[in-house]
C-alpha positions in Angstrom: -34.6 6.9 26.8 -34.6 7.1 23.0 -36.3 4.2 21.3 -33.9 1.7 19.7 -35.1 2.6 16.1 -34.8 6.4 16.7 -32.8 8.3 14.1 -33.2 11.8 15.6 -34.2 13.7 18.7 -36.6 16.6 18.0 -36.5 19.8 20.1 -38.5 22.9 19.9 -38.0 24.8 16.8 -36.1 28.1 16.6 -32.9 29.8 15.5 -29.7 28.0 16.7 -28.0 29.8 19.5 -24.2 30.7 19.0 -23.4 28.7 22.1 -25.6 25.6 21.0 -24.1 22.1 21.0 -22.1 21.7 17.9 -20.3 18.3 18.3 -20.0 15.2 20.4 -16.8 13.1 20.2 -16.0 9.7 21.9 -12.8 7.8 22.3 -12.1 5.0 21.9 -14.6 4.0 19.3 -14.2 0.2 19.8 -14.2 -0.2 23.5 -14.4 -3.6 25.3 -17.0 -4.0 28.0 -15.9 -2.2 31.1 -13.5 0.1 29.4 -13.4 3.8 30.3 -14.8 5.9 27.3 -13.8 9.5 27.2 -16.0 12.1 25.6 -16.1 15.8 24.7 -19.1 18.1 24.1 -18.3 21.1 22.0 -20.4 24.3 21.6 -20.6 26.6 18.6 -19.3 29.3 20.7 -18.4 30.3 24.3 -21.0 29.5 26.9 -23.0 32.4 28.3 -22.7 33.8 31.7 -25.1 31.3 33.0 -23.2 28.5 31.5 -24.7 25.6 29.4 -26.0 22.4 30.8 -26.3 19.5 28.4 -28.0 16.1 28.9 -27.4 12.6 27.4 -29.7 10.1 25.9 -28.9 6.5 24.9 -30.7 3.8 22.9 -29.4 1.0 25.1 -28.1 1.7 28.5 -26.9 -1.8 29.1 -24.3 -1.3 26.3 -23.7 2.4 26.5 -25.1 4.0 29.7 -26.0 7.7 29.6 -23.7 9.9 31.6 -25.1 12.4 34.1 -25.9 16.0 32.8 -22.7 17.9 32.0 -22.3 21.7 32.9 -20.1 23.9 30.6 -19.1 27.0 32.5 -19.4 30.5 31.2 -16.8 31.4 28.6 -15.9 27.8 27.8 -16.4 26.1 24.5 -16.3 22.6 25.6 -16.3 20.2 28.5 -15.0 16.6 28.9 -16.8 13.6 30.5 -16.3 9.8 30.9 -18.3 6.7 31.5 -17.8 3.0 31.5 -18.9 0.9 28.5 -21.4 -1.8 29.4 -22.1 -5.0 27.4 -20.6 -7.5 29.8 -23.0 -10.1 28.4 -22.2 -9.3 24.8 -21.1 -12.2 22.5 -20.7 -10.2 19.3 -19.7 -6.6 18.6 -22.7 -4.2 19.1 -23.1 -0.6 17.7 -24.4 1.9 20.2 -25.3 5.6 20.0 -25.1 8.4 22.4 -27.2 11.7 22.0 -26.3 15.0 23.7 -28.7 18.0 23.8 -28.8 21.4 25.4 -32.6 21.6 25.1 -32.6 23.1 21.6 -30.0 21.4 19.7 -28.8 17.8 19.7 -25.7 15.8 18.3 -24.9 12.1 18.3 -21.9 9.9 18.2 -21.6 6.1 17.7 -19.3 3.6 19.1 -19.1 -0.2 18.8 -18.7 -2.1 22.1 -16.5 -5.1 21.2 -16.7 -8.1 23.6 -13.2 -9.4 24.6 -12.6 -13.1 23.8 -10.5 -14.8 26.5 -9.4 -18.4 26.8 -11.3 -19.8 29.9 -9.8 -23.3 30.2 -7.5 -25.9 28.7 -8.2 -29.5 29.4 -6.5 -32.7 28.5 -7.9 -36.2 29.1 -5.7 -38.5 31.3 -3.8 -41.1 29.4 -1.4 -43.8 29.7 2.0 -42.4 29.0 3.1 -43.2 25.4 -0.3 -43.0 23.9 -2.0 -40.0 22.3 -4.5 -37.9 24.2 -7.1 -35.3 23.3 -7.2 -31.8 24.6 -9.9 -29.1 24.5 -9.6 -25.3 24.5 -12.6 -23.3 25.9 -13.2 -19.6 25.2 -15.2 -17.2 27.4 -17.5 -16.2 24.5 -17.7 -17.4 20.9 -14.7 -16.5 18.6 -15.2 -13.4 16.5 -14.6 -13.0 12.8 -11.3 -14.7 11.8 -11.4 -17.2 14.7 -9.3 -17.2 17.8 -5.8 -18.7 17.5 -4.7 -19.9 21.0 -1.0 -20.6 21.7 -0.3 -23.8 23.6 2.7 -24.7 25.7 3.9 -27.7 27.8 6.2 -27.6 30.7 7.7 -31.0 30.1 9.0 -33.0 27.1 6.8 -35.8 28.3 3.8 -33.9 26.8 4.0 -32.5 23.3 1.3 -30.0 22.3 0.7 -28.3 18.9 2.0 -24.8 18.8 -1.4 -23.4 18.5 -5.1 -24.3 17.9 -7.6 -22.1 16.2 -11.2 -21.8 17.5 -13.5 -21.2 14.4 -15.8 -18.0 14.3 -18.9 -18.5 16.3 -17.4 -21.4 18.3 -16.4 -21.4 21.9 -14.1 -24.5 21.9 -11.7 -26.6 19.7 -9.9 -29.9 20.2 -6.3 -30.8 19.6 -4.1 -33.9 19.8 -1.4 -34.5 22.4 1.5 -36.8 22.1 2.9 -38.2 25.3 5.9 -40.4 26.5 5.7 -43.5 28.7 6.3 -43.1 32.4 7.0 -45.4 35.3 4.8 -43.7 37.9 1.8 -41.5 37.6 2.9 -38.0 36.5 1.2 -34.7 36.3 2.4 -32.3 33.6 1.4 -28.6 33.7 0.3 -27.1 30.3 -1.0 -23.6 29.4 -3.1 -21.9 26.8 -2.6 -18.1 26.0 -4.9 -15.7 24.0 -5.0 -11.9 23.8 -2.3 -11.8 26.5 -4.3 -13.9 29.0 -3.2 -17.3 29.9 -4.8 -20.2 31.7 -3.2 -23.4 33.1 -4.2 -27.0 33.0 -2.7 -30.5 33.9 -2.1 -33.7 31.9 -2.0 -36.8 34.0 0.1 -39.5 32.6 -0.3 -43.1 33.9 2.3 -45.8 33.8 1.6 -48.9 31.7 -0.1 -51.8 33.4 2.1 -54.6 34.5 2.8 -57.2 31.8 2.8 -60.8 33.3 2.7 -64.2 32.2 -1.0 -65.2 32.2 -1.5 -68.7 30.7 0.8 -71.4 29.1 -1.0 -74.0 26.9 0.6 -77.3 25.8 -0.9 -80.4 24.3 -1.4 -83.3 26.8 0.8 -85.7 24.9 3.3 -85.9 22.0 5.3 -88.6 20.4 9.0 -88.3 21.1 10.9 -86.9 18.2 8.0 -84.8 17.1 7.8 -81.1 17.9 5.6 -79.7 20.5 3.5 -76.6 19.7 2.2 -74.3 22.5 0.9 -70.9 23.3 1.9 -68.3 26.0 -0.4 -65.4 26.9 0.4 -62.3 28.9 -2.0 -60.0 31.1 -1.4 -56.9 29.1 0.0 -56.2 25.6 3.5 -54.9 25.3 3.8 -51.1 24.9 7.5 -51.1 23.7 8.3 -51.7 20.0 10.5 -54.8 20.7 7.8 -56.6 22.6 8.5 -58.8 25.5 10.7 -61.9 25.6 9.3 -64.9 27.4 11.7 -67.6 28.6 10.6 -71.2 28.1 12.4 -73.4 30.7 12.2 -77.1 30.3 12.3 -79.3 33.4 14.0 -82.0 31.2 16.0 -80.5 28.5 17.2 -84.1 27.3 13.6 -84.8 26.4 12.2 -81.3 25.5 14.4 -78.2 24.7 14.2 -74.9 26.4 13.8 -71.8 24.3 12.4 -68.2 24.3 9.5 -66.6 22.5 8.7 -63.0 21.8 5.3 -61.5 22.1 5.0 -58.5 19.7 4.1 -55.0 20.6 0.3 -54.7 21.1 -0.2 -58.5 21.0 -1.4 -60.6 24.0 0.0 -64.0 23.0 2.6 -65.9 20.8 2.9 -69.6 19.6 6.2 -71.5 19.9 7.5 -74.8 18.9 10.0 -77.0 20.9 11.8 -80.0 19.7 11.7 -83.3 21.5 13.7 -86.5 21.5 12.8 -90.2 21.1 12.1 -91.8 24.3 11.8 -95.5 25.2 9.1 -95.0 27.8 6.6 -92.3 28.7 8.2 -89.2 30.3 6.4 -86.4 32.0 8.1 -83.0 31.3 7.3 -79.6 32.8 7.7 -76.4 31.0 7.9 -73.0 32.8 7.2 -69.7 31.1 8.9 -66.9 32.8 8.8 -63.0 32.4 10.1 -60.7 35.0 8.9 -61.9 38.4 5.9 -63.8 36.9 5.9 -67.4 35.8 3.4 -70.3 35.1 4.0 -74.0 34.5 2.4 -76.6 32.3 3.1 -80.3 31.9 3.2 -82.6 28.9 3.8 -86.3 28.4 6.2 -87.4 25.8 5.5 -90.9 24.5 7.6 -93.6 22.9 7.2 -94.3 19.2 4.5 -97.1 18.9 5.8 -100.4 17.6 4.1 -102.5 14.9 4.1 -106.3 15.2 3.0 -108.7 12.3 0.8 -111.1 14.0 -0.4 -113.3 11.0 0.5 -113.5 7.3 -0.8 -115.8 4.7 1.1 -116.4 1.4 0.1 -117.6 -2.0 3.2 -119.2 -3.0 2.3 -119.7 -6.6 1.7 -116.0 -7.1 4.2 -114.7 -4.5 1.5 -112.2 -3.4 0.3 -111.5 0.2 -3.3 -112.5 0.6 -3.8 -110.8 3.8 -1.7 -108.8 6.3 -3.1 -108.0 9.7 -1.2 -105.6 11.9 -1.6 -104.9 15.5 -0.4 -101.6 17.1 1.0 -102.2 20.5 0.4 -99.1 22.6 2.9 -98.0 25.2 2.1 -98.6 28.8 
């Protein structure tokens, strides 16, 4: 084997025979690993009666394996041969040289074994339908000069992919954003990635939104009749739809406290509401039910009468017409 840094093969000195090796040609000159390379050895003239046997030498048999000796029959000026390019483990193009000799004269030819970049996988993280996801393209080896532009496609309008994604030179992967639509049941959407005429498939799993249900309903313990009641309703998961969710507030005594509705906005977990009340002559317990879909929750409040004020003692200075003292007692409701 010729050392990697060899620049010539030296043979015994002497005049060049007319039938000596004159040229070595190879095709293609940029084969991929595993590609069949065809070669031709040409002589300076016709081979003698005994024919000519030539041998091959290579600097790196793992990239460019040396073919077996080649016999050129008498009277012929050339012969063809072939071999399979190596370099299956290459990640960058590699120059390789092949030498041919008839024992007195040598020639050489070079070729560049160029590894083939293929897309090896396309992956998209599972996501709740309606939310963005992240996908990843993986290549078999690092992208070569200029990068690798991989074409993407989706089999369903539920998943929208960019038309393509470019893996930078020297990298083996790149990420991309995925837009999805909401679903009511778990749905698998096939996607594919194509590069150099080779395609791989993947799957995007879309999950339905979690169930939104009424979680809590908070009211004050008491309120004076005629004054508004302020409360808060909370749901288990935030609404995904732009219009939010509408919670029905159903009063158990609409004459004392009104019913109403309240909207919890998209991406919010709760909303505050205000309900008007009427003046009562005695304490009244009122229930309020918050309803959404099949879920509901109830809270209670006591509506109190307006407290009365009674003057229990008054002293007057008649000469000045001014009150000296006024004491008030507040009578609480029973």
